Backbone atoms as SQL, in Angstrom:
CREATE TABLE atoms (id INTEGER PRIMARY KEY, chain TEXT, resi INTEGER, resn TEXT, atom TEXT, x REAL, y REAL, z REAL);
INSERT INTO atoms VALUES
  (1, 'A', 1, 'MET', 'N', 133.160, 47.878, 33.454),
  (2, 'A', 1, 'MET', 'CA', 133.496, 47.053, 34.361),
  (3, 'A', 1, 'MET', 'C', 132.645, 45.864, 34.162),
  (4, 'A', 2, 'GLY', 'N', 133.258, 44.542, 33.837),
  (5, 'A', 2, 'GLY', 'CA', 132.286, 43.521, 33.330),
  (6, 'A', 2, 'GLY', 'C', 131.427, 43.019, 34.804),
  (7, 'A', 3, 'LEU', 'N', 130.597, 41.928, 34.417),
  (8, 'A', 3, 'LEU', 'CA', 129.921, 41.175, 35.441),
  (9, 'A', 3, 'LEU', 'C', 130.681, 40.697, 36.463),
  (10, 'A', 4, 'ILE', 'N', 131.804, 39.963, 36.056),
  (11, 'A', 4, 'ILE', 'CA', 132.576, 39.202, 36.969),
  (12, 'A', 4, 'ILE', 'C', 133.559, 40.069, 37.918),
  (13, 'A', 5, 'SER', 'N', 134.079, 41.109, 37.259),
  (14, 'A', 5, 'SER', 'CA', 134.837, 42.060, 38.082),
  (15, 'A', 5, 'SER', 'C', 134.115, 42.943, 38.924),
  (16, 'A', 6, 'GLY', 'N', 133.043, 43.166, 38.387),
  (17, 'A', 6, 'GLY', 'CA', 132.104, 43.779, 39.346),
  (18, 'A', 6, 'GLY', 'C', 131.513, 43.202, 40.723),
  (19, 'A', 7, 'LEU', 'N', 131.334, 41.816, 40.416),
  (20, 'A', 7, 'LEU', 'CA', 131.105, 40.925, 41.345),
  (21, 'A', 7, 'LEU', 'C', 132.271, 40.728, 42.388),
  (22, 'A', 8, 'LEU', 'N', 133.434, 40.584, 41.807),
  (23, 'A', 8, 'LEU', 'CA', 134.536, 40.323, 42.540),
  (24, 'A', 8, 'LEU', 'C', 134.914, 41.452, 43.626),
  (25, 'A', 9, 'LEU', 'N', 134.801, 42.702, 42.646),
  (26, 'A', 9, 'LEU', 'CA', 135.238, 43.868, 43.431),
  (27, 'A', 9, 'LEU', 'C', 134.107, 44.519, 44.063),
  (28, 'A', 10, 'PHE', 'N', 133.013, 44.007, 44.369),
  (29, 'A', 10, 'PHE', 'CA', 132.039, 44.434, 45.020),
  (30, 'A', 10, 'PHE', 'C', 132.369, 44.691, 46.495),
  (31, 'A', 11, 'PRO', 'N', 133.016, 43.849, 47.452),
  (32, 'A', 11, 'PRO', 'CA', 133.189, 44.248, 48.516),
  (33, 'A', 11, 'PRO', 'C', 133.999, 45.419, 48.769),
  (34, 'A', 12, 'ILE', 'N', 134.783, 45.954, 47.859),
  (35, 'A', 12, 'ILE', 'CA', 135.649, 47.255, 47.772),
  (36, 'A', 12, 'ILE', 'C', 134.574, 48.297, 47.403),
  (37, 'A', 13, 'THR', 'N', 134.079, 48.130, 46.253),
  (38, 'A', 13, 'THR', 'CA', 133.331, 49.333, 45.829),
  (39, 'A', 13, 'THR', 'C', 132.068, 49.432, 46.198),
  (40, 'A', 14, 'GLY', 'N', 131.397, 48.405, 46.794),
  (41, 'A', 14, 'GLY', 'CA', 130.040, 48.752, 47.474),
  (42, 'A', 14, 'GLY', 'C', 130.031, 49.633, 48.460),
  (43, 'A', 15, 'PRO', 'N', 131.116, 49.493, 49.674),
  (44, 'A', 15, 'PRO', 'CA', 130.940, 50.605, 50.739),
  (45, 'A', 15, 'PRO', 'C', 131.409, 51.823, 50.116),
  (46, 'A', 16, 'VAL', 'N', 132.471, 52.004, 49.293),
  (47, 'A', 16, 'VAL', 'CA', 132.536, 53.173, 48.704),
  (48, 'A', 16, 'VAL', 'C', 131.478, 53.891, 48.155),
  (49, 'A', 17, 'ARG', 'N', 130.853, 53.041, 47.209),
  (50, 'A', 17, 'ARG', 'CA', 129.552, 53.903, 46.774),
  (51, 'A', 17, 'ARG', 'C', 128.582, 54.277, 47.612),
  (52, 'A', 18, 'GLY', 'N', 128.403, 53.360, 48.559),
  (53, 'A', 18, 'GLY', 'CA', 127.292, 53.680, 49.656),
  (54, 'A', 18, 'GLY', 'C', 127.691, 54.875, 50.445),
  (55, 'A', 19, 'LEU', 'N', 129.138, 55.160, 50.797),
  (56, 'A', 19, 'LEU', 'CA', 129.367, 56.594, 51.251),
  (57, 'A', 19, 'LEU', 'C', 129.348, 57.644, 50.591),
  (58, 'A', 20, 'GLN', 'N', 129.709, 57.503, 49.240),
  (59, 'A', 20, 'GLN', 'CA', 129.578, 58.552, 48.400),
  (60, 'A', 20, 'GLN', 'C', 128.280, 59.064, 48.257),
  (61, 'A', 21, 'PHE', 'N', 127.348, 57.856, 48.188),
  (62, 'A', 21, 'PHE', 'CA', 125.785, 58.307, 48.248),
  (63, 'A', 21, 'PHE', 'C', 125.394, 59.075, 49.495),
  (64, 'A', 22, 'VAL', 'N', 125.866, 58.486, 50.709),
  (65, 'A', 22, 'VAL', 'CA', 125.454, 59.215, 51.985),
  (66, 'A', 22, 'VAL', 'C', 126.260, 60.683, 51.770),
  (67, 'A', 23, 'MET', 'N', 127.200, 60.877, 51.304),
  (68, 'A', 23, 'MET', 'CA', 127.875, 62.092, 51.635),
  (69, 'A', 23, 'MET', 'C', 126.792, 63.046, 50.313),
  (70, 'A', 24, 'GLU', 'N', 126.559, 62.774, 49.437),
  (71, 'A', 24, 'GLU', 'CA', 125.839, 63.326, 48.379),
  (72, 'A', 24, 'GLU', 'C', 124.571, 63.787, 49.188),
  (73, 'A', 25, 'GLN', 'N', 123.803, 63.153, 49.630),
  (74, 'A', 25, 'GLN', 'CA', 122.753, 63.318, 50.405),
  (75, 'A', 25, 'GLN', 'C', 122.864, 64.390, 51.517),
  (76, 'A', 26, 'ILE', 'N', 123.955, 64.291, 52.225),
  (77, 'A', 26, 'ILE', 'CA', 124.230, 65.346, 53.403),
  (78, 'A', 26, 'ILE', 'C', 124.642, 66.522, 52.729),
  (79, 'A', 27, 'ARG', 'N', 125.281, 66.695, 51.618),
  (80, 'A', 27, 'ARG', 'CA', 125.672, 67.871, 50.851),
  (81, 'A', 27, 'ARG', 'C', 124.282, 68.443, 50.298),
  (82, 'A', 28, 'ASP', 'N', 123.334, 67.573, 49.912),
  (83, 'A', 28, 'ASP', 'CA', 122.374, 68.214, 49.150),
  (84, 'A', 28, 'ASP', 'C', 121.211, 68.875, 50.164),
  (85, 'A', 29, 'GLN', 'N', 121.238, 68.125, 51.342),
  (86, 'A', 29, 'GLN', 'CA', 120.580, 68.526, 52.465),
  (87, 'A', 29, 'GLN', 'C', 120.990, 69.876, 53.257),
  (88, 'A', 30, 'ALA', 'N', 122.221, 69.852, 53.338),
  (89, 'A', 30, 'ALA', 'CA', 123.039, 71.363, 53.848),
  (90, 'A', 30, 'ALA', 'C', 122.707, 72.524, 52.772),
  (91, 'A', 31, 'GLU', 'N', 122.863, 72.014, 51.810),
  (92, 'A', 31, 'GLU', 'CA', 122.696, 73.099, 50.550),
  (93, 'A', 31, 'GLU', 'C', 121.172, 73.607, 50.495),
  (94, 'A', 32, 'ALA', 'N', 120.286, 72.709, 50.655),
  (95, 'A', 32, 'ALA', 'CA', 118.736, 73.169, 50.670),
  (96, 'A', 32, 'ALA', 'C', 118.423, 73.828, 51.866),
  (97, 'A', 33, 'GLU', 'N', 119.159, 73.749, 53.315),
  (98, 'A', 33, 'GLU', 'CA', 119.027, 74.359, 54.263),
  (99, 'A', 33, 'GLU', 'C', 119.512, 75.535, 54.255),
  (100, 'A', 34, 'LEU', 'N', 120.776, 75.914, 53.594),
  (101, 'A', 34, 'LEU', 'CA', 121.416, 77.330, 53.331),
  (102, 'A', 34, 'LEU', 'C', 120.906, 78.249, 52.616),
  (103, 'A', 35, 'LEU', 'N', 120.147, 77.525, 51.462),
  (104, 'A', 35, 'LEU', 'CA', 119.349, 78.247, 50.362),
  (105, 'A', 35, 'LEU', 'C', 118.044, 78.297, 50.747),
  (106, 'A', 36, 'ASP', 'N', 117.632, 78.408, 51.884),
  (107, 'A', 36, 'ASP', 'CA', 116.047, 78.544, 52.120),
  (108, 'A', 36, 'ASP', 'C', 115.724, 79.655, 52.557),
  (109, 'A', 37, 'GLU', 'N', 114.738, 80.410, 51.605),
  (110, 'A', 37, 'GLU', 'CA', 114.539, 81.790, 51.571),
  (111, 'A', 37, 'GLU', 'C', 113.503, 81.726, 52.877),
  (112, 'A', 38, 'GLY', 'N', 112.546, 80.819, 52.820),
  (113, 'A', 38, 'GLY', 'CA', 111.531, 80.622, 53.846),
  (114, 'A', 38, 'GLY', 'C', 112.139, 80.651, 55.298),
  (115, 'A', 39, 'ARG', 'N', 113.078, 80.366, 55.609),
  (116, 'A', 39, 'ARG', 'CA', 113.904, 80.326, 56.874),
  (117, 'A', 39, 'ARG', 'C', 114.423, 81.845, 57.059),
  (118, 'A', 40, 'ILE', 'N', 114.844, 82.328, 56.334),
  (119, 'A', 40, 'ILE', 'CA', 115.190, 84.012, 56.223),
  (120, 'A', 40, 'ILE', 'C', 114.070, 84.697, 56.576),
  (121, 'A', 41, 'ARG', 'N', 113.067, 84.633, 55.992),
  (122, 'A', 41, 'ARG', 'CA', 111.844, 85.238, 56.008),
  (123, 'A', 41, 'ARG', 'C', 111.005, 85.073, 57.394),
  (124, 'A', 42, 'ALA', 'N', 111.177, 83.994, 57.879),
  (125, 'A', 42, 'ALA', 'CA', 110.927, 83.878, 59.227),
  (126, 'A', 42, 'ALA', 'C', 111.809, 84.296, 60.441),
  (127, 'A', 43, 'GLU', 'N', 112.867, 84.607, 59.875),
  (128, 'A', 43, 'GLU', 'CA', 113.694, 85.182, 60.946),
  (129, 'A', 43, 'GLU', 'C', 113.238, 86.572, 61.114),
  (130, 'A', 44, 'LEU', 'N', 113.216, 86.925, 59.722),
  (131, 'A', 44, 'LEU', 'CA', 113.028, 88.499, 59.819),
  (132, 'A', 44, 'LEU', 'C', 111.495, 88.925, 60.459),
  (133, 'A', 45, 'LEU', 'N', 110.701, 88.161, 60.326),
  (134, 'A', 45, 'LEU', 'CA', 109.357, 88.154, 61.129),
  (135, 'A', 45, 'LEU', 'C', 109.612, 87.986, 62.711),
  (136, 'A', 46, 'ASN', 'N', 110.605, 87.087, 62.909),
  (137, 'A', 46, 'ASN', 'CA', 110.825, 87.018, 64.336),
  (138, 'A', 46, 'ASN', 'C', 111.515, 87.928, 64.951),
  (139, 'A', 47, 'LEU', 'N', 112.331, 88.752, 64.215),
  (140, 'A', 47, 'LEU', 'CA', 113.021, 89.877, 64.633),
  (141, 'A', 47, 'LEU', 'C', 112.161, 91.094, 64.750),
  (142, 'A', 48, 'ASN', 'N', 111.334, 91.271, 63.948),
  (143, 'A', 48, 'ASN', 'CA', 110.182, 92.414, 64.100),
  (144, 'A', 48, 'ASN', 'C', 109.490, 91.918, 65.142),
  (145, 'A', 49, 'LEU', 'N', 108.972, 90.761, 65.618),
  (146, 'A', 49, 'LEU', 'CA', 108.259, 90.509, 66.834),
  (147, 'A', 49, 'LEU', 'C', 109.074, 90.859, 68.124),
  (148, 'A', 50, 'LEU', 'N', 110.378, 90.675, 68.110),
  (149, 'A', 50, 'LEU', 'CA', 111.455, 90.867, 69.030),
  (150, 'A', 50, 'LEU', 'C', 111.668, 92.373, 69.579),
  (151, 'A', 51, 'ARG', 'N', 111.418, 93.237, 68.245),
  (152, 'A', 51, 'ARG', 'CA', 111.544, 94.747, 68.351),
  (153, 'A', 51, 'ARG', 'C', 110.223, 95.046, 68.829),
  (154, 'A', 52, 'GLU', 'N', 109.224, 94.778, 68.440),
  (155, 'A', 52, 'GLU', 'CA', 107.832, 95.242, 69.126),
  (156, 'A', 52, 'GLU', 'C', 107.801, 94.630, 70.630),
  (157, 'A', 53, 'THR', 'N', 108.133, 93.935, 71.013),
  (158, 'A', 53, 'THR', 'CA', 107.837, 93.316, 72.255),
  (159, 'A', 53, 'THR', 'C', 109.093, 94.208, 73.305),
  (160, 'A', 54, 'GLY', 'N', 110.005, 94.759, 72.476),
  (161, 'A', 54, 'GLY', 'CA', 111.084, 95.697, 73.344),
  (162, 'A', 54, 'GLY', 'C', 112.225, 94.677, 73.707),
  (163, 'A', 55, 'GLU', 'N', 112.119, 93.356, 73.414),
  (164, 'A', 55, 'GLU', 'CA', 113.640, 92.429, 73.664),
  (165, 'A', 55, 'GLU', 'C', 114.660, 92.901, 73.070),
  (166, 'A', 56, 'ILE', 'N', 114.682, 93.752, 71.950),
  (167, 'A', 56, 'ILE', 'CA', 115.775, 94.176, 71.201),
  (168, 'A', 56, 'ILE', 'C', 115.472, 95.453, 71.027),
  (169, 'A', 57, 'THR', 'N', 116.726, 96.596, 70.833),
  (170, 'A', 57, 'THR', 'CA', 116.607, 97.819, 70.573),
  (171, 'A', 57, 'THR', 'C', 116.299, 98.112, 69.129),
  (172, 'A', 58, 'ASP', 'N', 116.067, 99.221, 68.555),
  (173, 'A', 58, 'ASP', 'CA', 116.130, 99.397, 67.308),
  (174, 'A', 58, 'ASP', 'C', 117.316, 99.593, 66.400),
  (175, 'A', 59, 'GLU', 'N', 118.422, 99.851, 67.296),
  (176, 'A', 59, 'GLU', 'CA', 119.744, 99.716, 66.636),
  (177, 'A', 59, 'GLU', 'C', 119.866, 98.096, 66.349),
  (178, 'A', 60, 'GLU', 'N', 119.602, 97.297, 67.375),
  (179, 'A', 60, 'GLU', 'CA', 119.915, 95.871, 67.240),
  (180, 'A', 60, 'GLU', 'C', 119.445, 95.489, 65.872),
  (181, 'A', 61, 'HIS', 'N', 118.036, 95.679, 65.967),
  (182, 'A', 61, 'HIS', 'CA', 117.083, 95.104, 64.960),
  (183, 'A', 61, 'HIS', 'C', 117.392, 95.821, 63.546),
  (184, 'A', 62, 'ALA', 'N', 117.886, 96.921, 63.243),
  (185, 'A', 62, 'ALA', 'CA', 118.400, 97.471, 62.182),
  (186, 'A', 62, 'ALA', 'C', 119.450, 96.478, 61.701),
  (187, 'A', 63, 'GLU', 'N', 120.571, 96.190, 62.635),
  (188, 'A', 63, 'GLU', 'CA', 121.830, 95.332, 62.457),
  (189, 'A', 63, 'GLU', 'C', 121.442, 94.222, 62.088),
  (190, 'A', 64, 'LEU', 'N', 120.707, 93.583, 62.763),
  (191, 'A', 64, 'LEU', 'CA', 120.261, 92.171, 62.231),
  (192, 'A', 64, 'LEU', 'C', 119.500, 92.120, 61.124),
  (193, 'A', 65, 'GLU', 'N', 118.596, 93.082, 60.763),
  (194, 'A', 65, 'GLU', 'CA', 117.676, 92.725, 59.873),
  (195, 'A', 65, 'GLU', 'C', 118.837, 93.144, 58.586),
  (196, 'A', 66, 'ASP', 'N', 119.497, 94.096, 58.565),
  (197, 'A', 66, 'ASP', 'CA', 120.517, 94.438, 57.447),
  (198, 'A', 66, 'ASP', 'C', 121.270, 93.007, 57.001),
  (199, 'A', 67, 'ALA', 'N', 121.766, 92.334, 58.397),
  (200, 'A', 67, 'ALA', 'CA', 122.259, 90.909, 58.004),
  (201, 'A', 67, 'ALA', 'C', 121.747, 90.030, 57.149),
  (202, 'A', 68, 'LEU', 'N', 120.417, 89.679, 57.730),
  (203, 'A', 68, 'LEU', 'CA', 119.473, 88.897, 57.060),
  (204, 'A', 68, 'LEU', 'C', 119.059, 89.164, 55.810),
  (205, 'A', 69, 'ILE', 'N', 118.799, 90.336, 55.192),
  (206, 'A', 69, 'ILE', 'CA', 118.461, 90.890, 54.023),
  (207, 'A', 69, 'ILE', 'C', 119.616, 90.459, 53.164),
  (208, 'A', 70, 'GLU', 'N', 120.895, 90.843, 53.646),
  (209, 'A', 70, 'GLU', 'CA', 122.146, 90.577, 52.689),
  (210, 'A', 70, 'GLU', 'C', 122.047, 89.161, 52.408),
  (211, 'A', 71, 'HIS', 'N', 121.890, 88.237, 53.587),
  (212, 'A', 71, 'HIS', 'CA', 121.929, 86.950, 53.319),
  (213, 'A', 71, 'HIS', 'C', 120.835, 86.415, 52.241),
  (214, 'A', 72, 'LEU', 'N', 119.595, 87.022, 52.334),
  (215, 'A', 72, 'LEU', 'CA', 118.454, 86.731, 51.502),
  (216, 'A', 72, 'LEU', 'C', 118.890, 86.983, 49.860),
  (217, 'A', 73, 'ASN', 'N', 119.520, 88.458, 49.914),
  (218, 'A', 73, 'ASN', 'CA', 119.890, 88.737, 48.627),
  (219, 'A', 73, 'ASN', 'C', 121.053, 87.815, 47.848),
  (220, 'A', 74, 'MET', 'N', 121.933, 87.391, 48.827),
  (221, 'A', 74, 'MET', 'CA', 122.872, 86.313, 48.426),
  (222, 'A', 74, 'MET', 'C', 122.266, 85.233, 47.981),
  (223, 'A', 75, 'ILE', 'N', 121.299, 84.858, 48.646),
  (224, 'A', 75, 'ILE', 'CA', 120.744, 83.259, 48.291),
  (225, 'A', 75, 'ILE', 'C', 120.049, 83.514, 46.924),
  (226, 'A', 76, 'ARG', 'N', 119.183, 84.678, 46.646),
  (227, 'A', 76, 'ARG', 'CA', 118.502, 84.995, 45.525),
  (228, 'A', 76, 'ARG', 'C', 119.630, 85.196, 44.094),
  (229, 'A', 77, 'ALA', 'N', 120.812, 85.900, 44.505),
  (230, 'A', 77, 'ALA', 'CA', 122.013, 86.118, 43.454),
  (231, 'A', 77, 'ALA', 'C', 122.427, 84.581, 43.145),
  (232, 'A', 78, 'TYR', 'N', 122.600, 83.767, 44.343),
  (233, 'A', 78, 'TYR', 'CA', 123.138, 82.300, 43.846),
  (234, 'A', 78, 'TYR', 'C', 122.421, 81.790, 42.984),
  (235, 'A', 79, 'LYS', 'N', 120.998, 81.739, 43.484),
  (236, 'A', 79, 'LYS', 'CA', 120.078, 81.021, 42.657),
  (237, 'A', 79, 'LYS', 'C', 119.838, 81.593, 41.207),
  (238, 'A', 80, 'GLU', 'N', 119.826, 82.784, 41.088),
  (239, 'A', 80, 'GLU', 'CA', 119.776, 83.364, 39.579),
  (240, 'A', 80, 'GLU', 'C', 120.919, 83.030, 39.013),
  (241, 'A', 81, 'GLY', 'N', 122.272, 82.941, 39.415),
  (242, 'A', 81, 'GLY', 'CA', 123.372, 82.444, 38.652),
  (243, 'A', 81, 'GLY', 'C', 123.403, 81.066, 38.257),
  (244, 'A', 82, 'LEU', 'N', 122.622, 80.091, 38.962),
  (245, 'A', 82, 'LEU', 'CA', 122.398, 78.724, 38.705),
  (246, 'A', 82, 'LEU', 'C', 121.392, 78.456, 37.606),
  (247, 'A', 83, 'LEU', 'N', 120.411, 79.379, 37.550),
  (248, 'A', 83, 'LEU', 'CA', 119.318, 79.198, 36.583),
  (249, 'A', 83, 'LEU', 'C', 119.596, 80.213, 35.150),
  (250, 'A', 84, 'GLU', 'N', 120.819, 81.017, 35.156),
  (251, 'A', 84, 'GLU', 'CA', 121.057, 81.460, 34.006),
  (252, 'A', 84, 'GLU', 'C', 121.439, 80.619, 32.898),
  (253, 'A', 85, 'PRO', 'N', 121.040, 80.820, 31.606),
  (254, 'A', 85, 'PRO', 'CA', 121.503, 79.678, 30.601),
  (255, 'A', 85, 'PRO', 'C', 122.924, 79.738, 30.134),
  (256, 'A', 86, 'VAL', 'N', 123.434, 78.701, 29.827),
  (257, 'A', 86, 'VAL', 'CA', 125.014, 78.638, 29.410),
  (258, 'A', 86, 'VAL', 'C', 124.955, 79.530, 28.015),
  (259, 'A', 87, 'ALA', 'N', 125.701, 80.483, 28.142),
  (260, 'A', 87, 'ALA', 'CA', 126.032, 81.058, 26.624),
  (261, 'A', 87, 'ALA', 'C', 126.684, 80.134, 25.686),
  (262, 'A', 88, 'THR', 'N', 126.528, 79.800, 24.643),
  (263, 'A', 88, 'THR', 'CA', 127.016, 78.911, 23.783),
  (264, 'A', 88, 'THR', 'C', 127.294, 79.820, 22.187),
  (265, 'A', 89, 'ASP', 'N', 128.522, 79.431, 21.770),
  (266, 'A', 89, 'ASP', 'CA', 128.705, 80.141, 20.435),
  (267, 'A', 89, 'ASP', 'C', 128.028, 79.345, 19.642),
  (268, 'A', 90, 'GLU', 'N', 127.467, 80.265, 18.731),
  (269, 'A', 90, 'GLU', 'CA', 126.380, 79.686, 17.806),
  (270, 'A', 90, 'GLU', 'C', 127.200, 79.234, 16.320),
  (271, 'A', 91, 'ALA', 'N', 128.468, 79.570, 16.429),
  (272, 'A', 91, 'ALA', 'CA', 129.202, 78.716, 15.438),
  (273, 'A', 91, 'ALA', 'C', 129.589, 77.275, 15.743),
  (274, 'A', 92, 'GLU', 'N', 129.364, 76.766, 16.736),
  (275, 'A', 92, 'GLU', 'CA', 129.404, 75.481, 17.197),
  (276, 'A', 92, 'GLU', 'C', 128.098, 74.932, 16.443),
  (277, 'A', 93, 'PHE', 'N', 127.093, 75.324, 16.250),
  (278, 'A', 93, 'PHE', 'CA', 125.715, 74.652, 15.781),
  (279, 'A', 93, 'PHE', 'C', 125.775, 74.677, 14.254),
  (280, 'A', 94, 'ASP', 'N', 126.530, 75.488, 13.490),
  (281, 'A', 94, 'ASP', 'CA', 126.452, 75.344, 12.360),
  (282, 'A', 94, 'ASP', 'C', 126.752, 74.300, 11.584),
  (283, 'A', 95, 'GLU', 'N', 126.015, 74.142, 10.422),
  (284, 'A', 95, 'GLU', 'CA', 126.227, 72.849, 9.758),
  (285, 'A', 95, 'GLU', 'C', 127.513, 72.809, 9.194),
  (286, 'A', 96, 'PRO', 'N', 128.063, 71.678, 9.307),
  (287, 'A', 96, 'PRO', 'CA', 129.777, 71.481, 8.630),
  (288, 'A', 96, 'PRO', 'C', 129.464, 71.509, 7.170),
  (289, 'A', 97, 'GLN', 'N', 130.727, 72.119, 6.712),
  (290, 'A', 97, 'GLN', 'CA', 130.393, 72.561, 5.139),
  (291, 'A', 97, 'GLN', 'C', 131.324, 71.300, 4.635),
  (292, 'A', 98, 'ALA', 'N', 130.737, 70.641, 3.278),
  (293, 'A', 98, 'ALA', 'CA', 131.830, 69.931, 2.655),
  (294, 'A', 98, 'ALA', 'C', 133.103, 70.190, 2.124),
  (295, 'A', 99, 'GLU', 'N', 134.114, 69.529, 2.266),
  (296, 'A', 99, 'GLU', 'CA', 135.684, 70.077, 1.725),
  (297, 'A', 99, 'GLU', 'C', 135.416, 70.442, 0.243),
  (298, 'A', 100, 'GLY', 'N', 135.925, 71.702, -0.013),
  (299, 'A', 100, 'GLY', 'CA', 135.982, 72.094, -1.404),
  (300, 'A', 100, 'GLY', 'C', 134.575, 72.767, -1.919),
  (301, 'A', 101, 'ALA', 'N', 133.586, 72.760, -0.929),
  (302, 'A', 101, 'ALA', 'CA', 132.515, 73.473, -1.429),
  (303, 'A', 101, 'ALA', 'C', 132.686, 74.822, -1.436),
  (304, 'A', 102, 'GLU', 'N', 132.063, 75.825, -2.247),
  (305, 'A', 102, 'GLU', 'CA', 132.412, 77.104, -2.189),
  (306, 'A', 102, 'GLU', 'C', 131.296, 77.719, -1.181),
  (307, 'A', 103, 'VAL', 'N', 131.929, 78.904, -0.414),
  (308, 'A', 103, 'VAL', 'CA', 131.037, 79.452, 0.409),
  (309, 'A', 103, 'VAL', 'C', 130.481, 80.495, -0.209);
């Protein structure tokens, strides 16, 4: 897009780009909160405190602890999946051979 068309279309594209930026920020913040291992660990500590003070039973504690540990494992698995290197075909990186060259 050229300078003139960019200026002429700014009243339309400006707000759209601004809204897109805001939505990306909201998505990033929600993802960060959803994938926060520290929050899950804090909930596990709080759960242990509730059991020690007698506010919840051992059965309730075990059930809630299992759910939190499962959530923590899912977070870790998701993060590992994001960090795994992408497998590439080594043939893509071979140098191209000139036509008619013998192999």
